[in-house]
C-alpha positions as CSV (number, residue, x, y, z in Angstrom):
1,X,-23.3,-13.2,-14.8
2,X,-23.3,-16.7,-13.2
3,X,-26.4,-17.6,-15.2
4,X,-24.6,-16.8,-18.4
5,X,-21.8,-19.1,-17.4
6,X,-24.2,-21.8,-16.4
7,X,-25.8,-21.7,-19.9
8,X,-22.3,-22.2,-21.5
9,X,-21.4,-25.2,-19.3
10,X,-23.1,-27.9,-21.4
11,X,-21.4,-26.9,-24.7
12,X,-18.0,-26.7,-22.9
13,X,-18.5,-30.2,-21.5
14,X,-19.6,-31.6,-24.8
15,X,-16.6,-29.9,-26.5
16,X,-14.2,-31.2,-23.9
17,X,-15.5,-34.7,-24.2
18,X,-15.3,-34.6,-28.0
19,X,-11.7,-33.4,-27.9
20,X,-10.8,-36.1,-25.4
21,X,-12.4,-38.7,-27.6
22,X,-10.5,-37.5,-30.7
23,X,-7.2,-37.5,-28.7
24,X,-7.9,-41.1,-27.5
25,X,-8.8,-42.2,-31.1
26,X,-5.7,-40.7,-32.6
27,X,-3.4,-42.1,-29.9
28,X,-4.9,-45.6,-30.5
29,X,-4.5,-45.3,-34.3
30,X,-1.0,-44.0,-34.2
31,X,0.1,-46.8,-31.8
32,X,-1.4,-49.4,-34.2
33,X,0.3,-47.8,-37.2
34,X,3.7,-47.7,-35.4
35,X,3.2,-51.4,-34.4
36,X,2.4,-52.4,-38.0
37,X,5.4,-50.5,-39.3
38,X,7.7,-52.1,-36.7
39,X,6.4,-55.6,-37.6
40,X,7.0,-55.0,-41.3
41,X,10.5,-53.6,-40.9
42,X,11.6,-56.4,-38.5
43,X,11.3,-59.1,-41.2
44,X,13.5,-57.1,-43.7
45,X,16.3,-56.6,-41.1
46,X,16.8,-60.3,-40.3
47,X,20.0,-61.6,-41.9
48,X,20.3,-64.9,-43.7
49,X,16.9,-65.1,-45.4
50,X,17.8,-63.7,-48.7
51,X,21.0,-65.7,-49.3
52,X,19.6,-69.1,-48.2
53,X,18.8,-70.3,-51.7
54,X,21.9,-71.3,-53.6
55,X,22.1,-71.1,-57.4
56,X,21.7,-74.5,-59.0
57,X,22.1,-73.3,-62.5
58,X,25.0,-73.8,-64.9
59,X,28.3,-72.6,-63.7
60,X,31.7,-73.9,-62.6
61,X,30.4,-75.2,-59.3
62,X,27.4,-77.0,-60.9
63,X,29.7,-78.8,-63.4
64,X,32.0,-80.1,-60.6
65,X,29.2,-81.6,-58.5
């Protein structure tokens, strides 16, 4: 009985190492994806960048200047 379990130990170890590697890889990739998403959304939430350029076209304020 113990010899049967001893034969199965290497495949179990390889499987466990593989699953640990997949978990570490997915954790790393998900962290990078979240970081990139947060960096992109931070620029859109900052006030004042879209209204900085004033209209210099023809209008009542341009005629009075």
